[in-house]
C-alpha positions as CSV (number, residue, x, y, z in Angstrom):
1,M,-13.0,-10.7,-61.7
2,C,-13.4,-8.1,-58.8
3,L,-16.8,-9.1,-57.3
4,I,-18.7,-12.4,-57.3
5,A,-21.8,-13.3,-55.5
6,V,-23.1,-16.6,-55.4
7,A,-26.0,-18.7,-54.0
8,W,-25.0,-22.2,-53.4
9,R,-28.3,-24.9,-52.4
10,A,-30.2,-21.7,-51.9
11,H,-32.9,-22.0,-54.5
12,P,-35.2,-25.3,-55.5
13,R,-34.6,-24.3,-59.0
14,Y,-31.3,-23.0,-59.2
15,P,-28.8,-25.0,-57.2
16,L,-26.0,-22.5,-58.3
17,A,-26.5,-18.8,-59.2
18,L,-23.7,-16.5,-59.5
19,I,-23.1,-12.9,-60.7
20,A,-19.9,-11.1,-61.3
21,N,-18.1,-8.2,-62.3
22,R,-14.7,-8.5,-63.9
23,D,-12.5,-5.0,-63.2
24,E,-9.2,-4.9,-65.1
25,S,-7.4,-2.5,-67.4
26,H,-9.5,-1.2,-70.4
27,A,-5.9,-1.7,-72.7
28,R,-5.3,-5.5,-71.5
29,P,-6.4,-7.9,-74.4
30,T,-9.4,-10.0,-73.7
31,S,-11.4,-12.5,-75.6
32,P,-15.1,-12.3,-75.2
33,A,-16.8,-15.4,-73.7
34,G,-16.7,-18.2,-76.1
35,A,-15.8,-21.5,-76.7
36,Y,-12.0,-22.7,-77.3
37,P,-10.3,-25.6,-79.1
38,D,-7.8,-26.4,-76.9
39,L,-10.8,-26.6,-74.1
40,P,-13.1,-28.8,-75.3
41,G,-16.9,-28.5,-73.7
42,V,-15.5,-25.3,-72.1
43,F,-17.2,-21.7,-72.2
44,G,-15.6,-18.5,-71.1
45,G,-13.8,-15.5,-71.7
46,R,-10.1,-15.6,-71.9
47,D,-7.1,-13.3,-70.9
48,G,-5.1,-12.5,-74.0
49,L,-2.2,-11.7,-72.3
50,Q,-1.6,-14.5,-70.1
51,G,-4.0,-17.2,-71.2
52,G,-5.8,-18.1,-68.4
53,S,-9.5,-16.8,-67.6
54,W,-11.7,-15.0,-64.8
55,L,-14.8,-17.4,-65.4
56,M,-15.2,-20.6,-67.0
57,V,-18.0,-23.2,-67.0
58,S,-17.9,-26.5,-68.8
59,S,-20.4,-29.0,-69.9
60,R,-19.3,-31.6,-68.0
61,G,-20.6,-29.8,-64.9
62,R,-17.7,-27.5,-63.7
63,L,-17.2,-23.9,-63.0
64,A,-14.4,-21.8,-61.5
65,A,-13.8,-18.2,-60.9
66,V,-10.9,-16.3,-59.7
67,T,-10.2,-12.5,-58.1
68,N,-7.3,-10.6,-57.4
69,V,-7.0,-10.0,-53.6
70,R,-6.0,-6.2,-53.1
71,Q,-2.9,-5.6,-50.5
72,G,-1.2,-2.1,-51.1
73,L,-0.1,-0.2,-54.2
74,V,3.2,-2.0,-55.0
75,A,2.3,-4.4,-57.8
76,E,2.9,-8.1,-56.9
77,A,5.9,-9.9,-58.5
78,A,4.3,-13.4,-59.3
79,P,5.8,-16.1,-61.7
80,R,2.3,-17.6,-62.5
81,S,-1.3,-15.9,-63.5
82,R,-3.8,-16.5,-61.2
83,G,-6.1,-16.9,-64.0
84,L,-4.3,-20.3,-65.1
85,L,-6.1,-21.6,-62.0
86,V,-9.4,-21.3,-63.7
87,T,-8.3,-23.3,-67.1
88,Q,-6.4,-25.8,-64.7
89,F,-9.5,-26.4,-63.1
90,M,-11.4,-27.0,-66.1
91,Q,-9.3,-29.6,-67.8
92,D,-8.8,-31.7,-64.4
93,T,-11.1,-34.3,-63.2
94,A,-10.6,-34.2,-59.3
95,T,-13.7,-33.4,-57.2
96,S,-13.1,-29.3,-56.2
97,P,-12.4,-29.8,-52.2
98,D,-9.7,-32.1,-53.3
99,W,-8.1,-29.9,-56.2
100,C,-8.2,-26.9,-54.4
101,T,-6.2,-28.8,-51.4
102,S,-3.9,-29.8,-54.1
103,L,-3.0,-26.2,-54.6
104,A,-1.2,-25.7,-51.5
105,P,2.3,-26.3,-52.3
106,D,2.3,-23.9,-55.3
107,A,-0.2,-21.8,-54.2
108,P,2.3,-19.0,-53.5
109,D,3.7,-18.8,-57.2
110,F,0.3,-17.4,-58.0
111,G,-0.8,-14.0,-57.8
112,R,-2.8,-13.2,-55.0
113,F,-6.1,-14.7,-55.5
114,N,-9.5,-15.9,-54.2
115,L,-11.0,-19.0,-56.2
116,L,-14.3,-20.7,-56.5
117,A,-14.4,-24.5,-58.1
118,W,-17.4,-26.3,-58.5
119,D,-17.4,-29.8,-60.0
120,G,-21.2,-30.4,-60.3
121,S,-22.2,-31.5,-56.7
122,T,-19.6,-29.5,-54.4
123,L,-18.4,-25.7,-54.3
124,A,-15.1,-25.0,-52.8
125,F,-13.1,-22.2,-52.0
126,A,-9.1,-21.5,-51.9
127,T,-6.9,-18.6,-51.5
128,N,-3.3,-17.8,-51.4
129,H,-3.4,-14.8,-49.0
130,P,-2.3,-13.9,-46.1
131,G,-1.4,-17.9,-46.6
132,F,-2.9,-21.0,-48.2
133,A,-6.4,-21.8,-46.9
134,S,-9.3,-24.2,-48.6
135,H,-12.6,-25.3,-47.5
136,P,-16.2,-26.3,-49.1
137,I,-18.4,-23.6,-49.1
138,E,-21.7,-24.1,-46.7
139,P,-25.2,-23.5,-48.8
140,G,-26.2,-19.7,-48.6
141,V,-25.6,-16.6,-50.3
142,H,-22.0,-15.6,-50.8
143,A,-19.4,-12.8,-51.6
144,M,-16.1,-13.0,-52.8
145,S,-14.0,-10.0,-53.6
146,N,-10.9,-8.5,-53.4
147,G,-10.7,-9.2,-49.4
148,A,-11.7,-12.2,-47.2
149,F,-14.2,-14.7,-48.1
150,D,-17.7,-13.2,-47.2
151,A,-15.8,-9.9,-46.4
152,V,-18.6,-7.2,-45.2
153,W,-17.5,-5.0,-47.8
154,P,-20.2,-2.6,-49.4
155,K,-20.1,-4.0,-52.9
156,G,-20.2,-7.7,-51.7
157,G,-23.7,-7.1,-49.4
158,H,-25.0,-4.9,-52.9
159,A,-24.5,-8.3,-54.9
160,T,-25.7,-10.5,-52.5
161,A,-28.6,-8.8,-51.6
162,A,-29.6,-8.2,-55.3
163,L,-29.0,-12.0,-55.6
164,S,-30.9,-12.9,-52.9
165,A,-34.1,-10.4,-53.9
166,W,-34.0,-12.0,-57.4
167,L,-34.1,-15.7,-56.3
168,A,-36.8,-14.8,-53.8
169,G,-39.2,-13.4,-56.3
170,D,-41.5,-14.9,-58.6
171,V,-39.3,-14.4,-62.0
172,A,-36.9,-16.6,-60.6
173,A,-39.2,-19.7,-60.0
174,A,-41.6,-19.1,-63.3
175,R,-39.0,-17.4,-65.8
176,E,-39.2,-19.6,-69.3
177,T,-35.8,-21.5,-69.8
178,D,-34.6,-19.1,-72.5
179,D,-35.5,-15.9,-70.9
180,V,-32.9,-13.5,-70.9
181,D,-34.7,-10.6,-70.2
182,S,-35.8,-11.9,-67.0
183,L,-32.4,-11.6,-65.8
184,E,-31.9,-7.6,-66.3
185,P,-32.5,-6.8,-62.5
186,L,-29.2,-8.7,-62.0
187,L,-27.3,-7.1,-64.6
188,Q,-28.5,-3.6,-63.4
189,A,-27.3,-4.5,-59.7
190,L,-24.3,-4.9,-61.3
191,A,-24.1,-1.8,-63.4
192,D,-24.5,0.2,-60.0
193,T,-22.0,3.0,-59.9
194,T,-22.7,4.5,-56.1
195,L,-20.1,5.1,-53.9
196,A,-19.6,3.9,-50.9
197,P,-19.6,6.0,-47.6
198,D,-15.9,6.8,-46.2
199,S,-17.2,4.6,-43.1
200,A,-17.9,1.5,-44.7
201,L,-14.8,1.4,-46.9
202,P,-12.1,-1.5,-46.2
203,D,-8.5,-0.4,-45.7
204,T,-6.7,-2.4,-48.1
205,G,-3.4,-0.1,-48.3
206,V,-4.3,1.4,-51.6
207,G,-5.6,5.1,-49.7
208,L,-8.9,6.6,-49.6
209,A,-9.3,8.0,-52.9
210,L,-8.6,4.8,-54.7
211,E,-10.9,3.0,-52.1
212,R,-13.6,5.2,-53.1
213,M,-13.1,4.7,-56.7
214,L,-13.3,0.9,-56.3
215,S,-15.7,0.8,-53.8
216,P,-18.9,0.5,-56.1
217,P,-20.3,-3.0,-57.7
218,F,-19.3,-1.3,-60.9
219,V,-16.4,0.6,-61.7
220,R,-16.3,3.5,-64.3
221,N,-12.9,4.7,-65.2
222,G,-11.1,5.5,-68.3
223,T,-8.2,3.3,-67.6
224,Y,-9.2,0.8,-65.3
225,G,-12.9,-0.7,-64.7
226,T,-15.4,-2.9,-65.4
227,R,-14.9,-4.8,-68.4
228,C,-18.0,-7.1,-68.1
229,S,-20.9,-8.7,-66.0
230,T,-21.7,-12.1,-66.1
231,V,-24.7,-14.2,-64.8
232,V,-24.5,-18.0,-64.5
233,L,-27.5,-20.2,-63.8
234,V,-27.4,-23.8,-63.1
235,E,-30.6,-25.8,-63.0
236,R,-31.1,-29.7,-63.5
237,G,-29.1,-31.0,-66.8
238,R,-28.9,-27.1,-68.0
239,L,-26.5,-24.5,-67.7
240,L,-27.1,-20.7,-68.8
241,F,-24.0,-18.0,-69.4
242,V,-24.8,-14.3,-70.1
243,E,-21.5,-11.9,-70.5
244,R,-22.4,-8.3,-70.9
245,R,-19.2,-6.1,-72.1
246,F,-18.4,-3.0,-71.6
247,G,-15.7,0.1,-73.0
248,P,-13.9,2.5,-70.7
249,D,-16.8,4.8,-70.2
250,A,-19.4,2.0,-69.4
251,E,-20.7,1.6,-72.9
252,V,-22.0,-1.9,-73.7
253,T,-19.9,-3.0,-76.5
254,G,-21.3,-6.6,-76.7
255,Q,-23.4,-9.3,-75.1
256,T,-22.9,-13.4,-75.3
257,V,-25.7,-15.8,-74.1
258,Q,-24.9,-19.6,-74.4
259,A,-26.6,-22.2,-73.0
260,L,-24.7,-25.9,-72.3
261,A,-26.6,-29.2,-71.5
262,M,-25.1,-31.1,-68.8
263,P,-25.8,-34.3,-67.6
264,E,-29.0,-34.7,-65.7
265,S,-27.3,-35.8,-62.5
266,I,-25.3,-33.0,-62.0
267,A,-26.4,-30.3,-59.2
């Protein structure tokens, strides 16, 4: 997952709303969002190489999402996949702040990560780069990509603006519970391939050409690019998960829509 915008306690109907793009090699095996026998009550995509995930939700009222942290062209050598953090949180019962704090001793063993974890009442963040840090997230609309949390990157600003505008509109407040078409503006915002101006690009040590290619919300490339876009909406007693999947030429290859019932007390 390489781009996440999350609105936390910023809307009266949706205490948690999240939109995200996962960027990955098109050759990497991946399972579409679904349920898994070894993770009861959990729903999300799964990495076919390491067994972890980039984004999962649970009917118990839990969510976890992870991105990598971009730092230079040399591939990192980490013994543990960052995607395992997502599946581990799904199986735990600790609060998100406590669980994130508990990662400190083992955090250096994982690939560079930014992590969001929601336990039904608190949203927390953790990272292991440049060193370990963790904190609860304040109410508002936030961006998490491949740099610091809430870093001022063009793609993050685009995603947070789109999510904020959708939540502020009449559709968000009035939409029917099962109306997926009303989410199309969010999915279209995630599909934007407009390159950012050079003056706005971050410097993550990968060179100008690659910074340009990776600058849009949607990365279109034949070997590495956006594999799926996801929208998650949480309202009292219910969670909606929508995943739209793409091939190397940005063609839509599938879509999954799943509603999960949750305890009324959650959120």
